[in-house]
C-alpha positions, 0 to 999 in steps of 0.5 A: 332150295334155289341153286346156281345155274352152274359152278362158279368153282374158281371165280370171285364175286363181288357183291354188294347189300350182301349182309340181308335179304337177296344179297345175302341169299345171293352169296349163299348161292355162290359160295355153294357153286365153289365161288370166293366171295366178297361180301360188300356190306355198311354195317359191319357187325351184320355183314360179319355175322352173315358171313360167318353164318354163310360159312357155317351153313355151307362149309366155305372158309373163303367168303370175306367181308369189305365195308363201305359206305355206298352213298359216299363217293369217298367211300367207294372209291375207297371200296374199288382200290382195296378190291383191286390190291385184293383182286386183280382178276373179278369175274362176276360184279354184282350192283346190288346194294339200295334203298328207298328213303320217304324223305329227302336227304343228302348224302356228304356229298350233297348227291340226294341219298337215293340217287346216291346209293341206288344209281352214282354207287354202280356207275363208279364203283362199275367203271373203277373195276373195269380192269378187274373185270376185264382179267377174268375172261377168258375165250366164251367166259367173259366176266359178268356185270348184273345190276338189280334194277326193279318193276318199279322203273315202270313207274319212274317220271325222271327230269334230266335237267334235275336228276336229283328231284330238288323240285317234286320229290317223292321217296317211290318217285325217286326210287322209281327213276334210280331204278330206271337209271340202273338200266339206261346205266346198263345199256350205256356201259353196254354199247362200250364194253367188249362184250366178247370179254364182259357182259353187263345185265340188269333184272327185276329180283320180284317184290322179295322179303325182305326190310326193304322199306323199313327204315322209314318209320312206321310208313315205312314199315307199312309198306313193307306189311304191304308188300309182303303179302305178295312177297317171295323168299330172298332165296327166289328173289335173288335166283335170276341175279345169280343165273345171270352170273353165270349162265351161258345164255347171259353170254349172247347179248349184253344191255339187257333186262332180264325177269325170272330168268327170261329177257324181257322187255322193261318200259319204253322210257327205259329203251330211250338210249337218248336219255340214257346216254345223257345220264351217262354224261352227267352221273360222269360230271357228278362224280368226276369220273370220265366213263368214256374214258374208264372203258376205253382204257380197259377195254385195251387197244386191241379191240375194236369199238362194237356196236350197239347190241341188238335193240330188237323188243323181246318177249315181254313177260313180267308175270 
C-alpha cells in the first residue's frame, strides 16, 4: 500500500476529480495522513459514496464533499466562493479533474470541453483560492498547488491562435494540448507566487488503471483496454501527487514537473516560457479573470517580486 510521505495532520486539502481513480486513491492517502479532505466531484451520489467508503475504511470523519461541473466557469466560481467561505485556510489544492473527449463538444460557455475542463478550470479555481492558500503558509511550510498533467504533453500540437481547435480537432490532440497547458500554467503561476509561502508543481502520474476514456463509447473502451495492458494501480498513480503535497523536496523550488517522485525535464515545447505567458494572458481574457491582479492581491504588498524559478535542465528520467 502506498502511504503519504509525511503527516497532513491539521491540514486542509482540496482535491478535484475526487470520486474515482487517482483522485479517490489520493483522498484515502491524505486521510490516512490526518488531513481534512474536501472532495470535489461532478456526480453527487458517486462523490458522497466514495467519501463514505473512505471514511469507513480509514476511520476519519472529516471528509466533506463539494459538487461542481468544472467544465462550467460559473460552477468553478461558485465552488471557489463556497470553499473560501468554509475553508479560509487551505494547505493543499490538488487540481486533478480531467477527461478526454474524442468528439468536439462545447460547454455552456462556448468553450471546447477538454480545454474548459482540463485547463480553464485549473486556471480559475487556483487563482480564486490563492488567498486561502497564502493564509495557510507557515515559515518553512508553504502551501501547495499540485497540477496533474501527463506525459501526453509530449504529443501536443497547439495553435496559440486557435487554443480550442476549431480547425484540425482531434480528441487525443486536444487532450495532449491540455496537458501541455497544465505545465505552462504551472510555470507561469510559479513566477507570480511568493514561493516562500506558496509553491506549485505539475506531475505525470503514470498510465493508471481508471475509467479514463470510457466516456467515449466503443472507441473509448477499446482505448481503455489497450491502456490497461500497461496500467498501474490508482494508488500508485496518486503517489507522486500526495508526495508533492507534503515533501520537503518540493519546497526547494517551484514550477517544476515530476514523475515517480523525481523532478524531470518536460518536452522542449513545455519549456517555452514565452508561449506559457501567452497562454496565461489568453486564459485571463477567456475567463474574464485577471491572473496578474489575482496573484498580486493574494501575495500582498509585503512581498517583493520574485525572479523566475531556476530553469536549469533537470535529470530526464521518465522511465
